[in-house]
NUBA-416923 format. One record per residue: residue in one letter; x negated, y, z negated of N, C-alpha, C in turn. Coordinates in steps of 0.001 Angstrom, whole numbers, padded with zeros to 6 digits, always signed. Example, Ala and Ser with C-alpha at 12.3 -4.5 7.8 and 13.67 -1.06 7.14 Angstrom:
// NUBA-416923
a-013190-005690-007800-012300-004500-007800-013200-003300-007800
s-012850-002250-007080-013670-001060-007140-012900+000030-007870
END
This chain:
// NUBA-416923
m-140227-176402-113881-141642-176392-114254-142541-176766-113090
i-142033-177588-112146-142832-177952-110986-142867-176759-110039
p-144045-176275-109669-144125-175081-108826-143406-175261-107493
d-142722-174212-107061-142053-174190-105764-143126-174102-104679
p-143222-175101-103788-144290-175091-102772-144289-173835-101910
e-143106-173307-101597-143043-172108-100760-143602-170889-101503
k-143288-170782-102788-143842-169673-103571-145359-169805-103703
v-145827-171014-103874-147278-171239-103950-147938-170828-102637
r-147305-171175-101516-147846-170796-100208-147892-169281-100051
v-146802-168613-100417-146731-167149-100272-147790-166470-101117
w-147902-166874-102385-148870-166218-103272-150297-166615-102935
g-150477-167808-102375-151807-168174-101901-152263-167264-100777
a-151335-166965-099851-151663-166067-098742-151955-164655-099241
r-151353-164289-100357-151527-162934-100897-152685-162834-101888
a-153386-163931-102120-154376-163957-103199-155383-162802-103150
p-156050-162529-102019-156999-161410-102005-156335-160072-102308
a-155126-159849-101738-154413-158593-101987-153999-158500-103452
y-153597-159623-104038-153198-159620-105452-154390-159293-106348
d-155532-159855-106043-156718-159561-106842-157085-158082-106744
r-157009-157520-105540-157282-156084-105384-156281-155263-106181
l-155026-155675-106184-153986-154972-106939-154321-154960-108431
c-154721-156133-108944-155073-156246-110367-156259-155364-110733
r-157195-155213-109807-158411-154437-110094-158163-152944-109940
r-157279-152583-109013-157075-151167-108736-156203-150483-109778
w-155154-151195-110227-154160-150573-111095-154261-151103-112516
e-154173-150208-113466-154401-150525-114876-153312-151386-115484
i-152123-151411-114893-150981-152048-115522-151227-153514-115852
f-151888-154251-114955-152103-155677-115216-153048-155893-116395
a-154087-155080-116507-154990-155183-117657-154268-154807-118946
l-153393-153808-118890-152630-153428-120076-151721-154566-120528
l-151035-155180-119571-150153-156303-119920-150933-157437-120577
s-152082-157776-120005-152890-158866-120562-153483-158489-121912
n-154025-157292-122009-154666-156883-123264-153680-156802-124415
r-152448-156403-124135-151468-156326-125224-151064-157718-125716
l-151164-158720-124845-150977-160089-125319-152179-160534-126157
i-153360-160224-125686-154575-160601-126419-154624-159904-127774
d-154074-158693-127848-153994-157969-129132-153288-158795-130200
l-152365-159667-129777-151558-160436-130731-152301-161629-131317
l-153394-162026-130704-154149-163180-131193-155004-162781-132385
p-155252-163699-133308-156033-163352-134498-157487-163046-134167
a-158065-162136-134930-159493-161832-134780-160301-163088-135093
g-161403-163246-134406-162260-164404-134660-161728-165704-134101
l-160772-165640-133178-160220-166858-132584-161317-167661-131890
q-161309-168965-132098-162273-169865-131466-161542-171066-130891
g-162042-171567-129774-161468-172764-129195-160923-172519-127805
q-160231-173508-127279-159717-173437-125919-158393-172672-125878
v-158255-171828-124861-157042-171032-124676-156512-171274-123270
l-155250-171648-123180-154606-171897-121900-154179-170564-121279
d-154535-170358-120023-154095-169189-119258-153115-169693-118210
i-151814-169508-118483-150751-170082-117659-150424-169134-116510
g-150441-169652-115290-150232-168793-114131-151357-167782-114037
a-152582-168291-114048-153768-167467-114256-154090-166532-113102
g-153508-166765-111918-153797-165902-110781-155278-165885-110458
s-155815-164687-110272-157234-164547-109918-158125-164380-111141
g-157583-164631-112347-158419-164762-113535-158555-163552-114419
l-157767-162487-114198-157942-161262-114986-157718-161488-116476
t-156649-162173-116843-156364-162383-118270-157494-163149-118946
s-158017-164167-118284-159126-164929-118867-160378-164078-118997
e-160647-163213-118029-161791-162307-118132-161682-161438-119380
l-160503-160854-119572-160303-159960-120713-160351-160731-122026
l-159783-161928-122029-159820-162768-123232-161249-163077-123642
l-162064-163526-122700-163432-163938-123025-164308-162749-123403
a-164006-161579-122874-164757-160381-123259-164493-160023-124713
r-163293-160292-125185-162926-159927-126560-163075-161082-127543
h-163030-162301-127041-163167-163492-127899-164222-164410-127278
p-165489-164069-127424-166558-164832-126752-166714-166267-127239
d-166098-166616-128375-166183-167986-128867-165049-168866-128334
c-164251-168313-127440-163167-169085-126827-163606-169648-125477
q-162888-170650-125026-163059-171199-123691-161700-171105-122991
a-161693-170618-121770-160442-170433-121036-160145-171630-120143
i-158889-172046-120153-158416-173097-119261-157395-172464-118331
l-157775-172284-117085-156901-171615-116123-155988-172625-115455
i-154675-172378-115575-153656-173199-114953-152995-172359-113874
e-153192-172722-112619-152696-171903-111508-152435-172821-110305
p-151190-172837-109788-150891-173772-108701-151514-173405-107360
s-151949-172165-107179-152526-171762-105904-154041-171936-105910
e-154530-172807-105049-155978-173019-104944-156667-171748-104458
a-155995-170981-103602-156582-169730-103103-156802-168743-104249
m-155860-168669-105167-156026-167806-106349-157203-168290-107189
l-157275-169602-107401-158346-170145-108227-159718-169939-107593
n-159788-169973-106277-161075-169741-105623-161598-168340-105932
i-160702-167369-105982-161109-166010-106358-161459-165965-107837
a-160672-166647-108658-160955-166680-110094-162323-167299-110373
r-162692-168309-109618-164010-168934-109807-165134-167921-109586
l-164958-167043-108611-165957-165997-108366-165940-164961-109490
n-164743-164565-109906-164626-163540-110948-165137-164014-112299
l-165088-165328-112531-165451-165883-113840-166727-166714-113777
a-167510-166533-112754-168749-167303-112610-169632-167129-113839
g-170119-168255-114363-171004-168229-115515-170299-168180-116854
r-168969-168105-116853-168212-168066-118105-167810-169476-118534
s-167345-169578-119769-166906-170859-120311-165452-171089-119913
v-165261-171722-118747-163919-171856-118186-163733-173223-117523
q-162463-173617-117424-162060-174771-116626-160936-174320-115695
f-160842-174941-114531-159847-174558-113534-159015-175773-113145
f-157706-175591-113142-156801-176663-112741-155771-176106-111769
a-155779-176623-110539-154831-176195-109515-153534-176979-109693
m-152667-176476-110555-151413-177156-110869-150524-176203-111643
g-149285-176617-111846-148385-175887-112717-148475-176413-114137
l-147726-175797-115035-147746-176239-116431-147286-177682-116561
d-146480-178153-115614-145997-179530-115661-147131-180546-115537
g-148272-180122-114940-149391-181035-114766-150318-181141-115953
v-150105-180298-116961-151030-180256-118101-151098-181575-118869
p-149967-182220-119212-150058-183454-120014-150915-184540-119385
a-150925-184614-118053-151699-185662-117389-153200-185496-117608
h-153635-184290-117944-155061-184028-118159-155430-184039-119649
d-154442-184307-120505-154684-184413-121942-155420-183181-122470
l-154934-182019-122087-155544-180764-122522-155002-180354-123882
h-155849-179688-124658-155458-179194-125975-156034-177805-126165
a-155318-176954-126909-155736-175564-127039-155273-174994-128373
v-155946-173912-128779-155552-173207-129995-154558-172097-129685
a-154438-171746-128395-153513-170686-127999-153225-170801-126510
a-152153-170156-126104-151802-170057-124681-151341-168643-124400
l-151744-168128-123250-151334-166810-122782-150624-166964-121447
a-149582-166165-121237-148877-166181-119957-148455-164754-119647
s-149286-164054-118880-148953-162692-118485-148273-162723-117126
a-147007-162320-117103-146209-162263-115866-146032-163617-115202
s-145997-164689-116001-145772-166014-115410-144690-166814-116149
m-144507-166603-117446-143510-167377-118179-142102-167117-117639
q-141903-165954-117041-140581-165608-116521-140154-166534-115373
f-141120-167243-114763-140798-168141-113665-140610-169585-114117
l-140746-169850-115415-140642-171212-115933-139332-171409-116673
n-138837-172631-116654-137709-172986-117503-138222-173141-118932
l-137585-172462-119868-138153-172354-121210-138195-173682-121962
e-137156-174487-121842-137137-175730-122642-138276-176668-122247
p-138456-177028-120982-139589-177892-120653-140935-177211-120865
a-140984-175885-120732-142250-175176-120971-142668-175312-122426
f-141750-175075-123349-142087-175218-124770-142346-176685-125120
a-141652-177606-124463-141909-179032-124712-143353-179376-124361
t-143830-178886-123222-145220-179139-122823-146188-178438-123765
l-145895-177198-124112-146785-176448-125000-146887-177104-126373
a-145812-177759-126811-145861-178457-128096-146847-179621-128063
r-147113-180167-126883-148084-181260-126742-149511-180742-126612
v-149640-179460-126292-150954-178881-125999-151484-178034-127147
i-150618-177226-127749-151045-176271-128766-151129-176947-130128
a-152257-176784-130786-152462-177375-132110-151531-176723-133125
p-151089-177479-134152-150301-176857-135217-151030-175631-135783
g-150297-174542-135923-150901-173285-136342-151364-172428-135187
g-151368-173006-133962-151803-172273-132783-150727-171333-132269
y-151054-170587-131210-150224-169467-130781-149870-169552-129291
v-148713-168986-128965-148290-168795-127585-147836-167351-127447
a-148476-166602-126556-148125-165201-126325-147796-165015-124851
f-146684-164355-124571-146295-164123-123181-145451-162860-123085
n-145307-162381-121858-144431-161243-121630-143380-161586-120580
l-142281-160845-120619-141214-160954-119633-140954-159562-119074
w-141129-159407-117765-140834-158122-117147-139344-157823-117307
w-138994-156532-117225-137660-156071-117590-136538-156873-116952
h-136650-157226-115661-135543-157875-114964-135470-159364-115259
h-136418-159877-116056-136399-161287-116439-135983-161498-117893
w-135562-160443-118581-135144-160552-119986-133794-159870-120140
e-132820-160585-120689-131437-160102-120707-131288-158746-121387
e-132137-158436-122346-131963-157216-123126-132556-155979-122451
t-133264-156189-121335-133801-155048-120587-133416-155106-119108
a-132658-156115-118704-132378-156341-117283-131624-155178-116636
a-130910-154416-117429-130150-153297-116869-131007-152054-116646
r-132251-152081-117126-133131-150919-116953-133526-150770-115486
s-133670-149542-115061-134104-149264-113687-135607-149005-113693
c-136363-149901-113080-137824-149794-113066-138346-150069-111655
m-139479-149485-111330-140162-149717-110047-139215-149548-108858
t-138554-148396-108817-137662-148078-107700-138168-146886-106888
g-139112-146121-107444-139550-144897-106788-140243-145115-105454
w-140794-146308-105244-141494-146589-103993-140577-146510-102779
l-139266-146774-102974-138364-146845-101832-138222-145491-101147
d-138037-144431-101926-137924-143097-101333-139213-142711-100616
v-140344-143045-101225-141640-142745-100625-141811-143498-099304
a-141458-144782-099296-141593-145593-098086-140659-145098-096985
q-139430-144781-097348-138478-144296-096353-138936-142980-095751
a-139466-142089-096593-139927-140791-096091-141097-140950-095131
a-142040-141828-095449-143202-142044-094587-142785-142638-093251
c-141883-143600-093288-141419-144224-092043-140600-143238-091206
l-139809-142413-091872-139033-141408-091151-139958-140422-090451
d-141015-139986-091143-141985-139069-090538-142613-139676-089289
a-142866-140996-089346-143516-141686-088224-142516-142202-087196
q-141228-141935-087440-140158-142399-086548-140209-143916-086356
l-140414-144612-087492-140446-146063-087498-139411-146581-088492
p-138815-147727-088216-137792-148260-089128-138433-149033-090286
l-138078-148672-091499-138561-149414-092664-137987-150821-092639
l-138832-151810-092896-138395-153206-092914-137273-153402-093923
q-136158-153927-093461-135038-154218-094348-135145-155665-094815
r-135281-155847-096110-135395-157199-096645-134015-157851-096702
p-133966-159166-096526-132681-159855-096683-132131-159638-098085
a-130826-159461-098156-130200-159278-099467-130421-160521-100322
s-130785-160312-101568-131018-161451-102469-130443-161132-103837
s-130081-162167-104550-129533-161983-105891-130661-161648-106857
p-130392-160796-107833-131423-160516-108841-131757-161781-109608
p-132954-161878-110164-133318-163082-110915-132415-163260-112129
q-132173-164505-112478-131384-164795-113672-132256-164558-114894
p-131948-163555-115711-132838-163249-116838-132789-164318-117925
k-133914-164438-118635-133950-165310-119802-133066-164709-120893
t-132436-165573-121673-131535-165095-122724-132110-165376-124101
r-131650-164588-125052-132062-164792-126440-131686-166190-126900
t-130523-166633-126499-130046-167952-126929-130971-169057-126441
e-131334-169030-125148-132170-170115-124628-133600-170030-125157
l-134110-168828-125374-135451-168685-125936-135508-169213-127360
t-134508-168857-128154-134472-169317-129541-134318-170835-129609
a-133415-171376-128795-133172-172821-128823-134401-173594-128384
a-135038-173163-127300-136193-173892-126769-137369-173851-127729
s-137631-172692-128302-138778-172572-129211-138548-173353-130498
h-137381-173238-131077-137091-173961-132324-137111-175472-132109
q-136556-175918-131006-136479-177357-130746-137858-178009-130705
h-138851-177247-130267-140181-177827-130088-141204-177300-131096
g-140709-176767-132208-141595-176466-133323-142367-175172-133217
f-141768-174132-132630-142400-172818-132564-141531-171792-133278
r-142177-170888-134008-141414-169809-134637-141914-168467-134126
l-140979-167543-133976-141288-166219-133460-141959-165383-134545
l-143165-164904-134245-143891-164048-135187-143782-162569-134830
f-143641-162290-133541-143696-160888-133115-142958-160731-131798
e-142267-159602-131663-141599-159244-130410-141601-157731-130288
h-141919-157239-129098-141915-155792-128906-141666-155468-127443
c-140805-154482-127211-140541-153995-125862-141492-152826-125583
d-142361-153005-124600-143352-151983-124245-142900-151216-123010
e-143189-149911-123002-142933-149073-121837-144269-148572-121303
y-144460-148724-120006-145706-148331-119361-145401-147270-118304
l-146003-146097-118438-145868-145079-117400-146791-145476-116252
t-146197-145836-115139-146931-146486-114047-146842-145654-112767
p-147968-145390-112099-147924-144634-110840-147061-145324-109787
i-146311-144539-109038-145497-145098-107959-146380-145755-106911
g-147620-145282-106791-148544-145897-105847-148779-147369-106127
f-148656-147775-107391-148790-149191-107728-147707-150013-107044
a-146469-149530-107110-145364-150263-106492-145521-150304-104972
v-146075-149243-104388-146351-149250-102940-147325-150377-102611
d-148407-150473-103378-149389-151534-103135-148808-152914-103420
y-147929-153003-104405-147283-154286-104702-146465-154749-103500
e-145664-153851-102933-144878-154189-101752-145779-154531-100568
a-146902-153820-100470-147793-153973-099315-148555-155287-099320
m-148446-156080-100387-149025-157428-100328-148362-158263-099239
d-147119-157924-098895-146437-158560-097769-147016-157965-096492
p-147711-158755-095672-148377-158202-094484-147408-157645-093444
h-146115-157992-093539-145120-157495-092593-144465-156200-093059
w-144845-155727-094219-144238-154517-094777-145183-153345-094572
p-144722-152151-094265-143323-151692-094279-142584-151832-092951
v-143313-152145-091854-142677-152279-090541-143177-153568-089907
k-142290-154492-089639-142686-155762-089060-143234-155561-087653
g-144355-156192-087355-144951-156098-086038-145726-154820-085793
c-145940-154044-086829-146649-152776-086693-148144-153030-086478
a-148760-152283-085564-150199-152401-085357-150930-152044-086639
n-152078-152689-086871-152779-152526-088132-153122-151071-088426
e-153596-150320-087403-153966-148934-087661-152749-148077-087996
d-151610-148395-087372-150375-147666-087689-149894-148016-089094
r-150026-149283-089443-149624-149699-090800-150484-149010-091847
q-151788-148958-091634-152667-148295-092585-152339-146814-092694
a-151996-146184-091574-151609-144772-091602-150334-144573-092427
l-149373-145501-092287-148139-145428-093071-148427-145560-094568
l-149255-146533-094926-149566-146749-096336-150316-145560-096915
t-151217-144992-096127-151932-143800-096584-150959-142654-096831
r-150006-142487-095920-149004-141426-096092-148148-141675-097323
m-147789-142925-097577-147009-143239-098779-147762-142855-100038
h-149057-143170-100072-149847-142821-101256-149971-141305-101403
e-150013-140593-100287-150028-139130-100370-148728-138613-100976
l-147608-139162-100531-146308-138749-101054-146120-139155-102517
a-146746-140282-102902-146600-140788-104274-147586-140153-105248
h-148567-139429-104743-149634-138889-105593-149059-138044-106739
g-149485-138372-107942-149060-137630-109118-147699-138008-109658
k-147035-138953-109026-145700-139356-109465-145764-140703-110182
s-145052-140811-111274-145038-142047-112060-143613-142402-112444
e-143427-143622-112879-142143-144087-113394-142411-145112-114490
t-141400-145405-115258-141567-146312-116392-141341-147762-115982
m-142284-148616-116366-142124-150060-116211-141998-150658-117609
v-141077-151578-117782-140757-152143-119094-141079-153633-119114
s-141686-154076-120197-141969-155495-120394-141880-155801-121882
t-141342-156960-122204-141230-157373-123610-142202-158510-123865
r-142987-158374-124942-143956-159429-125262-143539-160162-126535
f-143942-161418-126585-143563-162321-127667-144795-163074-128145
l-144831-163335-129445-145855-164204-130023-145157-165283-130834
f-145425-166539-130476-144897-167687-131213-146051-168461-131841
q-145747-169121-132955-146740-169984-133601-146185-171398-133697
r-147044-172344-133371-146671-173760-133477-146683-174145-134949
t-145576-174694-135429-145462-174959-136856-145488-176423-137222
t-145000-177290-136321-144908-178717-136678-145322-179566-135503
e-145566-180829-135778-145768-181781-134691-144449-181981-133971
p-144463-182172-132619-143218-182398-131897-142558-183678-132326
END
């Protein structure tokens, strides 16, 4: 539950690029809106936005539920600085911390949303904290990308960018950056999700596996948040030419991205 300082540093450095990614490509708004779809009409009160990034989920929440107040929980101050600009004049609070820091601030909410962030948390302590924050009858909605959920981890998603990147680099006679080999993430399991939620007084109300037809250009931009990609040490104008060529090669091509969303309701006092 305590944020990894190195991950916070990396995502802080990527904050402007991440915000541009969220604004350019529809997928992030779709992921957030489908979570907001699960909340009851007429919802009022404070809503926790876990791993809030640059504030997109809170923007969409407040547009659809104007009687709510958003509490952004985000360990990267750089992300929150962008969120402050994006949410200027709205009913919001900002906390530069992970979910582990919530109890110290005595925060309370009628709901919590976590778009593309719950997959990085350990479920048992996360639900333990949420049980202290979410009022009885309140809601927790989150999604898990395909490779973070055991029942979809075998699906092949967001792979089309590699052929596009290799082709562009080959045309330019440049070597595509080879990333160090790494183990795939350990997916969340049905057993641990059920145990953690039940132990802390949450019951599953809804679960659905969503498929999103996503342009390959999105994955190119996702990779390009790394300033050393696709060729380490490449001059900026050459790098921009490579990325432009990748988008030309990716134009009109899409692939399926899979994410499973969940809605839990708090039923009892912890």
